[in-house]
C-alpha positions in Angstrom: 2.1 168.2 -87.6 1.7 165.8 -90.6 5.3 164.5 -90.1 4.6 163.9 -86.4 1.6 161.7 -87.3 3.7 159.7 -89.7 6.4 159.2 -87.1 3.8 158.1 -84.6 2.3 155.6 -87.1 5.8 154.3 -87.9 6.5 153.8 -84.2 3.2 152.0 -83.7 3.9 149.7 -86.7 7.4 149.1 -85.3 6.0 148.1 -82.0 3.4 145.8 -83.7 6.1 144.2 -85.8 8.5 143.9 -82.8 5.7 142.4 -80.8 4.8 139.9 -83.5 8.4 138.8 -83.8 8.8 138.7 -80.0 5.7 136.5 -79.9 7.0 134.2 -82.6 10.3 133.9 -80.8 8.6 133.3 -77.5 6.3 130.6 -78.9 9.1 128.9 -80.7 11.0 128.6 -77.5 8.4 128.2 -74.8 5.3 126.8 -76.3 4.6 123.1 -76.2 5.8 121.4 -79.3 5.0 117.7 -79.0 2.6 115.6 -81.1 1.9 112.4 -79.3 -0.8 111.2 -76.8 1.2 109.1 -74.4 2.8 110.6 -71.3 6.3 110.2 -72.7 8.1 108.8 -75.7 11.7 107.4 -75.7 14.2 108.2 -78.3 17.5 106.4 -78.7 20.4 108.3 -80.3 23.2 106.0 -81.5 26.9 106.7 -81.0 28.2 109.0 -83.8 24.7 110.1 -84.8 24.5 113.4 -86.7 22.1 116.2 -86.0 20.2 115.2 -89.1 19.7 111.7 -87.7 18.4 113.2 -84.5 15.9 115.3 -86.4 14.7 112.2 -88.2 14.2 110.5 -84.9 12.2 113.4 -83.5 10.1 114.1 -86.6 7.2 111.8 -85.7 6.9 113.4 -82.2 7.0 117.2 -82.9 4.4 119.6 -84.2 6.9 122.0 -85.7 10.3 120.6 -86.5 11.6 124.0 -87.9 10.9 125.8 -84.6 12.9 123.1 -82.8 15.7 123.6 -85.4 15.9 127.3 -84.6 16.1 126.8 -80.8 18.6 123.9 -81.1 20.8 125.9 -83.4 20.7 128.9 -81.1 21.8 126.7 -78.1 24.6 125.0 -80.2 23.1 121.5 -79.9 23.8 120.4 -83.5 27.6 120.4 -82.9 27.2 118.6 -79.5 25.0 115.6 -80.2 25.3 113.0 -77.5 24.3 109.3 -77.8 21.9 107.8 -75.3 18.4 107.1 -74.2 16.2 110.2 -73.9 12.7 110.3 -72.4 10.6 113.2 -73.8 7.5 114.2 -71.8 4.3 115.2 -73.5 3.8 119.0 -73.8 7.5 119.8 -73.5 8.7 123.0 -75.3 11.7 123.4 -77.6 13.9 124.9 -75.0 13.2 122.1 -72.5 13.6 119.5 -75.3 17.0 120.8 -76.2 18.1 120.7 -72.6 16.9 117.1 -72.3 18.9 116.1 -75.4 22.0 117.9 -74.0 22.1 116.5 -70.5 19.2 114.0 -70.1 20.8 110.7 -71.0 18.9 108.2 -68.8 20.1 104.7 -67.8 18.4 101.5 -68.7 17.7 98.6 -66.4 19.6 95.7 -67.7 19.1 92.1 -66.4 20.3 88.6 -67.3 20.2 85.1 -65.9 20.2 81.4 -66.8 22.5 81.9 -69.9 24.3 78.7 -70.9 27.2 80.2 -72.8 28.9 83.5 -73.5 27.2 83.5 -76.9 23.7 83.5 -75.2 24.8 86.2 -72.8 26.1 88.4 -75.5 22.7 88.1 -77.3 20.8 88.9 -74.2 22.8 92.0 -73.4 22.7 93.2 -77.0 18.9 93.3 -76.8 19.2 95.9 -74.0 22.1 98.2 -74.9 23.6 99.7 -78.0 26.5 97.3 -78.3 25.9 94.4 -80.7 26.3 90.8 -79.8 29.4 90.4 -82.0 31.3 93.1 -80.2 30.1 91.9 -76.8 31.2 88.4 -77.5 34.6 89.5 -78.8 35.1 91.6 -75.6 34.0 88.6 -73.4 36.4 86.2 -75.1 39.4 88.6 -75.4 42.4 86.5 -74.4 44.4 89.3 -73.0 41.6 90.5 -70.7 40.9 86.9 -69.5 44.5 86.3 -68.7 45.0 89.5 -66.9 41.9 88.8 -64.7 42.7 85.1 -64.1 39.9 83.7 -66.2 39.8 81.3 -69.1 37.4 81.2 -72.0 35.8 78.1 -70.4 35.1 79.8 -67.1 34.6 83.4 -68.3 30.8 83.0 -67.9 31.3 82.9 -64.1 32.4 86.6 -64.2 28.9 87.7 -65.0 26.8 87.7 -61.8 23.1 87.5 -62.8 21.2 90.4 -61.4 19.6 93.7 -62.5 22.0 96.6 -63.2 21.7 100.2 -64.4 23.7 101.0 -67.6 23.6 103.9 -70.0 22.1 102.5 -73.3 25.2 103.7 -75.3 27.6 101.6 -73.1 30.3 100.0 -75.2 31.1 96.3 -75.1 34.4 97.0 -73.3 32.8 99.2 -70.7 30.1 96.6 -70.1 32.8 94.0 -69.5 34.8 96.4 -67.3 31.7 97.1 -65.1 30.9 93.4 -64.8 34.5 92.7 -63.6 33.9 95.2 -60.8 30.6 93.7 -59.9 32.2 90.3 -59.8 34.8 91.6 -57.3 32.1 93.2 -55.2 30.1 90.0 -55.2 33.0 87.9 -53.9 33.1 89.6 -50.5 35.6 88.5 -47.8 32.8 86.5 -46.2 32.1 84.5 -49.4 35.8 84.1 -50.1 36.4 82.7 -46.6 33.4 80.3 -47.1 34.9 79.1 -50.4 38.2 78.4 -48.7 36.6 76.6 -45.9 34.9 74.1 -48.2 38.0 73.7 -50.3 36.9 75.4 -53.5 38.0 78.4 -55.4 35.4 81.0 -56.5 35.6 79.5 -60.0 35.0 76.0 -58.7 32.1 77.2 -56.5 30.5 78.6 -59.6 31.0 75.3 -61.5 29.3 73.3 -58.8 26.6 76.0 -58.5 25.9 75.7 -62.2 25.2 72.0 -61.7 23.0 72.6 -58.7 21.1 75.2 -60.8 20.5 72.7 -63.5 19.5 69.9 -61.1 16.7 71.8 -59.3 14.6 74.9 -59.8 13.5 74.8 -56.2 15.6 77.4 -54.3 14.8 75.8 -51.0 16.2 72.4 -52.2 19.5 73.8 -53.6 21.5 73.6 -50.4 20.5 70.0 -50.0 21.5 69.1 -53.6 24.7 71.0 -53.1 25.4 68.9 -50.0 25.2 65.7 -52.2 27.8 67.0 -54.6 30.0 68.3 -51.9 29.8 64.9 -50.2 30.9 63.2 -53.4 33.6 65.8 -54.0 35.1 65.6 -50.5 35.2 61.8 -50.7 36.9 61.7 -54.0 34.0 60.4 -55.9 33.0 61.4 -59.5 30.1 63.8 -59.4 28.0 61.7 -61.8 25.9 64.7 -62.7 23.4 64.2 -65.5 23.4 68.0 -66.5 27.2 67.8 -67.2 26.5 64.9 -69.7 23.8 66.9 -71.4 26.2 69.9 -71.7 28.9 67.6 -73.1 26.4 66.2 -75.6 25.3 69.6 -76.8 28.9 70.7 -77.1 29.8 67.6 -79.1 26.8 68.1 -81.4 27.5 71.9 -81.6 23.8 72.4 -80.9 22.8 74.1 -77.7 19.1 74.4 -78.8 18.6 70.7 -78.4 16.2 69.8 -75.6 17.3 66.6 -73.8 15.0 65.2 -71.2 16.6 61.9 -70.6 20.3 60.8 -70.4 21.0 57.5 -72.0 23.7 55.0 -70.9 25.6 55.6 -74.1 25.8 59.3 -73.3 27.8 58.5 -70.2 30.7 57.5 -72.4 31.1 60.8 -74.2 34.8 61.7 -73.9 34.5 65.3 -72.7 36.0 67.1 -69.7 32.5 68.1 -68.9 31.4 64.5 -68.5 31.5 63.9 -64.7 30.5 60.3 -65.2 33.8 59.8 -67.0 36.2 62.1 -65.3 36.8 62.5 -61.6 37.4 66.3 -61.8 35.2 69.3 -61.9 34.3 70.6 -65.4 36.6 73.3 -66.7 33.8 75.9 -66.4 30.2 76.4 -65.5 27.6 74.5 -67.6 25.2 77.4 -67.2 25.0 80.7 -65.4 24.0 80.0 -61.8 21.7 82.3 -59.8 23.1 83.9 -56.7 20.9 81.5 -54.7 22.8 78.6 -56.3 26.2 80.0 -55.6 25.2 80.7 -52.0 23.7 77.2 -51.7 27.1 75.8 -52.5 28.9 78.1 -50.1 26.3 77.2 -47.4 25.5 73.6 -48.4 23.5 71.4 -46.2 25.6 69.1 -44.0 24.0 65.6 -44.4 24.9 62.0 -45.3 23.2 61.8 -48.6 25.2 60.7 -51.7 22.4 60.1 -54.2 19.2 61.7 -55.3 16.6 61.2 -58.0 13.5 63.1 -59.2 10.5 62.6 -56.8 7.5 61.5 -59.0 5.2 62.1 -56.1 6.3 65.7 -55.5 7.3 67.1 -58.9 10.1 69.6 -58.9 11.7 68.0 -55.8 13.9 64.9 -55.3 14.3 61.9 -53.1 17.6 61.5 -51.4 19.5 58.4 -50.3 22.5 57.6 -48.2 23.4 54.4 -50.0 23.1 52.8 -53.4 20.5 50.2 -52.4 18.1 52.9 -51.2 18.8 55.0 -54.2 18.1 52.2 -56.6 14.7 51.7 -55.0 13.9 55.4 -55.4 15.3 55.3 -59.0 12.9 52.4 -60.0 9.9 54.6 -59.3 11.3 57.3 -61.4 12.2 55.0 -64.3 8.7 53.5 -64.3 7.2 57.0 -64.4 9.4 58.3 -67.2 8.8 55.2 -69.3 5.1 55.7 -68.8 5.5 59.2 -70.2 7.1 57.8 -73.4 10.3 60.0 -72.9 13.0 58.4 -74.9 15.4 61.4 -75.2 
């Protein structure tokens, strides 16, 4: 009888101990283990990161790091760390968290526009994905890639169509470039290619003209009209005489693209540069900035008119006054010169 009681007590203790450990295991796996007040936190895991680095990234956001360790080890995560962007919801448990880190890499929304050079574009992209600006710029300027895809370093900027895209944060520089090449091919549809051929330009040349239009006017509704002026000059064998190309040539000559130039001087028109359309009767070798899609389509669908000149309209800022002949243009220009002199703008 005495032995029976002992066995019953031992059995009860075993059940209690088993229940305790079962409870501990259950809570370590299924109880909430976050320690932040926002609805979510985002963790970025770099390429090649170790499990130790992941733990350090998670440490500020977890109540009990050791319980996460136990679950992660059990599920084999330490030997299968994956780079990426991971969004962790408030109140998540260790089992769910491990699953998020295994398969929950989320894309980032990447956008870019109005970049003047590949250097600026590389910096803009590097602020949004893991790849740094140096590796991005190297990929963008890679001579073999450019030759294979019929680009030059001068016109390579035209391959990057400004828009918003989804990328995984851990996208490499080469994969970013590869994706942008596909997007470029998708952008230049048969319809756009046919329109370019109809107006006598290649896609590269369309982008060059569009970049000038982009710099001339910020008004989307005015861009087809401005494009029409440049196409009139181009079709008639005139020099484009575009001030933005002179500004670009000046920045290139001075090796300073941070310079703000509000006024082109007569001496600037003599800068010996293939970008100076006052000096050379050819299109620049590449875009002077990254044109918006609206500017590209403005060139492809330029307004058919008889204007060959335009100047800023001081009575309707942001827009321009257009002229069919030089005499009319000079009258319009006088009003602009008087205004800019009154503002004290010398450069």
